[in-house]
N, C-alpha and C positions, 0 to 999 in steps of 0.2 A: 657029155658036155654039160657043165653047170649052166643052169637056166639063167641065173642072175649075174653071170660074168660075161659082159659084152666083149671083153678083150681076149677071151679064151682062144679064139682061132687066129689072132693076130700074130704075125711073124715076130720072133724074138731077134733083137739086134743089140749091138753094144750100146747104142744110144737110146734104146727103149727103156721105160721105167722098170725098176725092179718089181718082181712079183712076190718075193719072199725076203724076210729079214730076220736076223738073229743077233742077240747081244754077243759080243766078243770077249772072251777071257784070254788075254795075251798069254802065250806059252812058247817056250823055247823048243819044245819037243812034239807038240800036238798040232796037226794041221786043222784048218777050219773044216766043217762038215762037207763043204764043196768049195770050188774056186769061187771067190766073190767077184762080182763084176765091178764093185766099188765099195768104199767104206764111208760111213758117216762118222765124223769125229765130234762128240758132244762137249768135250772139255779140251782146250788147246794144249799143245805140247808136241814132243817128238813122237813119231810113229815109225817103228822099225818093222819092216815087212819082208816077206819072201815073195818076190814077184812070181806070178803063175807060170811065166815062160822059162823059169829057171835062172841060173846064175846066182851071184852072191846076194845076200840080204842087203837092203839099203835102208838108211834112215832119212825120213822126210822131216827135216828139222823145223821146229817152231810152227807146226801146222795149226792154223786158226780153226775155230769152230766152223764146220761145214763139210762138204763132200770131198773125198779123195778119189779121183777117177783113175785108179790103178787096179788091175786084176791081180789078186793076191791069193796065195794058198795058205799063208800063215801070218799072224801078227805076233811078233816076238815080244816076250816079257822084258828081256834084257834090252835096254835102250828105248823102250816105249814109256813115255811119261804122260801122254794124252790119256784122257779118260772118256767113259761113256761111248765106246766105239761100237758101232753096229755094222755088221756085214750085210751087204745087199746082193741078192741072187735073182736069177731068172726062174 
């Protein structure tokens, strides 16, 4: 248990803050390193994602700068015009 992490033992939930983040390079063939609990969009535009629960990819059109609260396994290059996307994880 990390001594300087007072949140280490707290339960993880969909509404809890992310504990890990990584820059996203959109790809039509490569999944994220893990399912992201949400995305942060730093430059507005369309975001095409593969939802974590399966089904067809969807485009979230004209997304503004801010958080995108959808669990995703992939951010697709084709159809994504937003920039500076960061995946957030537990």
